[in-house]
C-alpha positions as CSV (number, residue, x, y, z in Angstrom):
1,M,-7.3,-22.7,-12.7
2,G,-6.6,-22.3,-9.0
3,R,-2.5,-23.5,-9.2
4,R,-2.1,-20.2,-11.4
5,V,-4.2,-18.0,-9.1
6,A,-2.2,-19.5,-6.4
7,L,1.1,-18.6,-7.7
8,A,0.2,-15.5,-9.0
9,V,-0.5,-14.4,-5.2
10,A,2.6,-15.9,-4.4
11,G,4.6,-13.8,-7.3
12,V,3.0,-10.6,-6.0
13,L,3.7,-11.4,-2.5
14,V,7.2,-12.7,-3.0
15,L,7.6,-8.8,-4.8
16,V,5.9,-7.2,-2.4
17,G,8.2,-8.3,0.5
18,G,11.3,-7.9,-1.6
19,L,10.7,-4.3,-2.1
20,G,10.1,-4.0,1.8
21,L,13.2,-5.3,2.1
22,L,15.2,-3.0,0.2
23,T,13.4,0.0,1.9
24,A,15.4,-1.0,4.8
25,V,18.8,-0.5,2.6
26,P,19.9,2.8,3.7
27,A,21.3,3.4,0.1
28,V,17.5,3.2,-0.8
29,Q,16.4,4.9,1.7
30,R,18.3,8.2,0.8
31,A,17.5,7.4,-2.9
32,I,13.8,8.1,-1.9
33,S,14.8,10.9,0.2
34,P,17.9,12.3,1.4
35,D,16.6,13.8,4.4
36,A,15.7,11.0,7.2
37,E,13.3,12.7,9.0
38,P,12.1,16.4,9.0
39,T,14.0,19.5,11.2
40,P,11.9,20.9,14.1
41,L,11.7,24.1,14.2
42,P,12.5,26.3,17.7
43,L,9.4,26.8,19.2
44,R,9.0,28.9,22.5
45,L,6.6,28.4,25.4
46,T,4.3,31.4,25.7
47,G,2.4,29.8,28.5
48,P,2.6,27.8,31.1
49,R,2.2,24.3,29.5
50,Y,3.2,22.8,26.2
51,D,-0.1,24.1,24.4
52,D,0.9,27.4,24.0
53,L,3.2,27.6,21.4
54,A,5.3,30.9,19.5
55,V,7.6,30.0,16.2
56,D,9.2,32.4,14.3
57,L,8.5,31.7,10.7
58,G,9.5,32.8,7.2
59,P,7.0,32.3,4.3
60,G,5.9,28.7,3.1
61,R,4.5,25.9,4.2
62,Y,4.8,24.1,7.4
63,A,3.2,20.6,9.3
64,V,1.9,20.7,12.9
65,W,3.1,17.2,14.8
66,A,2.1,16.0,17.9
67,T,3.8,13.0,20.3
68,R,1.5,10.1,21.1
69,P,-1.6,9.7,21.5
70,T,-2.2,12.0,18.6
71,S,-2.2,8.8,15.9
72,A,-4.2,10.6,12.4
73,P,-4.6,14.1,11.1
74,D,-6.4,16.0,13.3
75,P,-6.5,20.1,11.7
76,D,-8.5,21.2,14.9
77,R,-5.9,20.4,17.5
78,C,-4.1,23.1,17.2
79,R,-5.3,27.1,16.1
80,V,-2.5,29.1,14.3
81,T,-2.7,32.4,14.1
82,G,-0.3,34.8,12.5
83,P,1.4,38.2,12.8
84,G,-0.9,40.6,14.3
85,G,-3.2,38.0,15.4
86,R,-4.8,36.9,12.4
87,P,-6.3,34.0,12.2
88,V,-4.4,31.3,10.1
89,P,-6.4,28.3,8.6
90,A,-5.0,24.4,8.9
91,G,-5.7,21.4,6.8
92,E,-5.2,18.2,6.9
93,P,-1.8,16.6,5.6
94,G,-4.5,14.3,3.6
95,H,-2.7,10.9,5.0
96,V,-1.0,9.7,8.1
97,V,2.3,10.0,8.5
98,E,4.6,9.4,11.2
99,W,8.3,9.4,12.1
100,T,10.5,8.3,15.2
101,E,12.9,11.1,15.9
102,V,15.9,9.3,16.4
103,A,18.0,12.2,17.4
104,T,16.2,12.5,20.7
105,D,14.7,9.9,22.6
106,D,12.8,7.8,19.8
107,T,10.0,9.6,20.2
108,T,7.0,9.1,17.9
109,W,5.4,12.1,15.7
110,T,2.5,12.2,14.0
111,W,1.4,14.5,11.3
112,T,-1.5,16.3,12.7
113,S,-2.2,19.5,10.2
114,T,-0.9,21.9,7.4
115,F,-0.7,25.5,7.0
116,A,0.9,28.3,5.1
117,A,2.5,30.9,6.3
118,P,2.1,33.8,3.9
119,V,4.6,36.5,5.3
120,A,7.4,36.1,8.1
121,G,6.9,36.6,11.7
122,E,5.9,35.2,14.4
123,Y,3.2,32.4,14.3
124,R,1.5,31.4,17.8
125,L,0.2,27.9,18.1
126,T,-2.7,27.4,20.4
127,C,-3.0,23.7,21.0
128,R,-5.1,20.9,22.5
129,L,-3.3,18.5,25.2
130,D,-4.9,15.0,25.8
131,P,-5.5,15.1,29.5
132,D,-4.5,11.4,29.7
133,A,-1.0,11.7,28.2
134,P,1.1,13.8,30.1
135,G,4.2,15.2,28.6
136,Q,2.1,15.4,25.0
137,Q,4.3,17.6,22.9
138,Y,4.2,19.7,19.8
139,A,6.5,20.6,16.6
140,V,6.5,22.7,13.4
141,T,8.8,21.9,10.8
142,R,8.7,22.8,7.7
143,E,6.0,20.5,5.5
144,P,7.6,17.2,4.0
145,D,8.3,17.1,0.3
146,R,6.4,14.1,-1.5
147,R,9.8,12.4,-1.4
148,L,10.4,12.5,2.4
149,A,6.4,11.9,3.3
150,L,6.7,8.8,1.0
151,R,10.2,7.2,3.1
152,L,8.4,8.2,6.4
153,R,5.4,6.3,5.1
154,L,7.3,2.7,3.9
155,A,9.1,3.2,7.3
156,L,5.9,2.6,9.1
157,W,4.7,-0.2,7.1
158,R,8.0,-1.8,6.3
159,G,7.2,-4.7,9.1
160,L,3.9,-5.3,6.8
161,L,5.4,-5.8,3.8
162,V,8.3,-7.6,4.6
163,A,5.7,-10.1,6.5
164,A,4.7,-10.6,2.3
165,L,7.7,-12.3,1.7
166,P,7.7,-15.2,4.0
167,A,3.6,-15.5,3.2
168,G,4.6,-15.4,-0.4
169,L,7.4,-18.3,-0.5
170,V,5.1,-20.2,1.9
171,I,2.2,-20.0,-0.8
172,L,4.9,-20.5,-3.8
173,S,6.4,-23.7,-2.2
174,M,2.8,-24.9,-1.1
175,T,1.7,-24.4,-4.9
176,L,4.8,-26.1,-6.2
177,T,4.5,-29.4,-4.7
178,W,0.3,-29.6,-5.0
179,R,-0.5,-32.5,-7.0
180,R,-3.9,-33.1,-8.3
181,R,-5.8,-36.2,-6.5
182,P,-6.6,-38.8,-9.3
183,D,-10.3,-38.6,-10.6
């Protein structure tokens, strides 16, 4: 019985590791989502620091992103107001999604909250800066669709997925060379 369980565990680990390797293939990445990363919208600073921002939006759903040390969703990090100063409720994205912006300086962004813009106009974001993180920034993008969110999550977990492959191969080789002790 123990040998079958070990073979099953090894098989699952090899499969997961193989899938992890596949996520590194550019053609597979494009099949998951043709977009490699969200596109930041142009923000305007409305104060002396990077905590009071304005952005022109059309109707739709949007995501707010923050640079490190932010590493988890936090809908209270930025307060959003719409045209006319009306508050716009922000919610959690429901899962941790990060993306490394390769186009600039490999900045790591974390999706902190999401909100809906019911009408076109200028939206203001008043965000909390971490005192121990000089240079922290915020970005607003269209809310990533499920395919882009999956691609970003797979990129985040790729190392762990690939690590399952050698672990599975070691368990498989040990199990196949495992000999029963004579009674």
